[in-house]
Phi, psi and omega in degrees: 000131180252150176278128182263299187188182173250135177244149176280132185231125178215145185211161180266138181225180177292349175258001181118201178276121183254132183228160179194170177253120180256133171284129187239153183233158174243123178229120183050041179080356179264138181273128182247117173248088185302314174301315182293326178295308184289328187260353181053043182256135174230151189304134188053022173268180185250132176290156187298321172295330176292318179297322176299317177297311184298318178299316183298315182291318185292340170282341182256327180224175177303143176314323192282344179260002170292329179296327174298311180303304178314315178293323186288308185284316188245350183068038185232135176273133180221124177291156176297323184294321181294313189296321182298306186302315176298312178302314187291316181311307179286338177288322176298324181290315182296326178292344174268349179285137176250114184282154178266146179298132175290334185196179171249124193243145170283326179229123176252131177271123182237120179235146182220144181205161176230152181209138180281127177232139180286137185237139176258123185238158171257125176286113189292330182283322175303318189295321184282328182282320184269345185053026178211113189291339180293326184278352183269351189296149172207149179266121171231167180254137178230147178280113170272125185253129182238135172232149182228141173216142180206162168292159179302319179248030190250143181272330178294127181239147177238134188234154183208128187217153179201165172242090185214204178278167173299322175307312183293320177292334172295316180299312175306321181295310176303306186293332175291323174292323171298322179298308187290354171117026184293140179219176188304325183261007180283150175256136180255115173264097180258141176235135179203190183264005175090009184296140184308325180287322176299310179302319185295317182290326181296315178298316180295315190267337182235000178039233190270006177260029183221161173230125181255126185239134173290135172301115190305325186274339173291315177304310177307322175307312174298320188291321181301329176284335175277343191301314186291338183274333184269334177210092179298328188269325180227063188297321180297316181296320176300314179297314177299317178294328183283324176303313182299317181298321176304307184293332179275004177080025182251040189281343165292336179281324176293321186285325180304313175302310182293315181304311182307311177305312183298322187278344176282350187288142175290323184228079179301330182288345174285138182279135178197175182306316175308308186294329180287317187292310178310302183303315185293319178298321190300319176277000187218035183286342177271009175252021186239034182276062192286333181295316181297319188283320176292335172290334183262358181076030189253143182292153175245003178239154176252045180300331186284327179272332183290328176296332181286000000 
């Protein structure tokens, strides 16, 4: 082994930029850098504590604002592109970790919801035509799917989220339940806004050992729109009475009243609060067993996931 030369080595840390001269060697025509290999440091790289700080900030705020936080707390400048690369690198590693179930639960509470978020993408055709990726950017909307699971009387909640297909969301729904303590004899109490893809995935992943409930407060939003059509003089009174009927297991009675008003419309094809409520309830009557849930001490709203 022959000594080749010394090379300058510098990297970013929470203390600032650290630099040194590293002795390098040649062995069989290959450059050997003992310090870089043993310390796992690369030139102009980032130390693990610094990557941890960047990832923590990147998980809480937008990547573009992380640089300001790093400058404020550590006196270090970090570009938004580097922040994104570091945060996504560690996020992908976390996603591959398989957690063990914390306990075995007889009843699992599962909540799932979706929300549209703006995504910036690069149009490859425009990129080639314009020779500048910045001018080929476009904003599109995709659904972010979030799932939550916990034991019936547990405070610890387990979350999983993705911007992917319904099948991927169903798998993350199952994994959340497993971590929360799902076992062969467990009953899954699922709550959602009744989106078709959620209902389908609940049936596929939990089969006949689950019950799917429409978020009570989400349904009440539709009822409030229909109230003026069902009782023009006292819509608030009608709404409160309908809520009590739902909790008493009389969802079909509430729907029947709405159905009568719907069929009496001269133009049922026109969009209004009554029509929206009728169409929503018509497809989800088997997901409104609120009395059974309340009798078992189970939640009837998906507020835990909606707040996120």
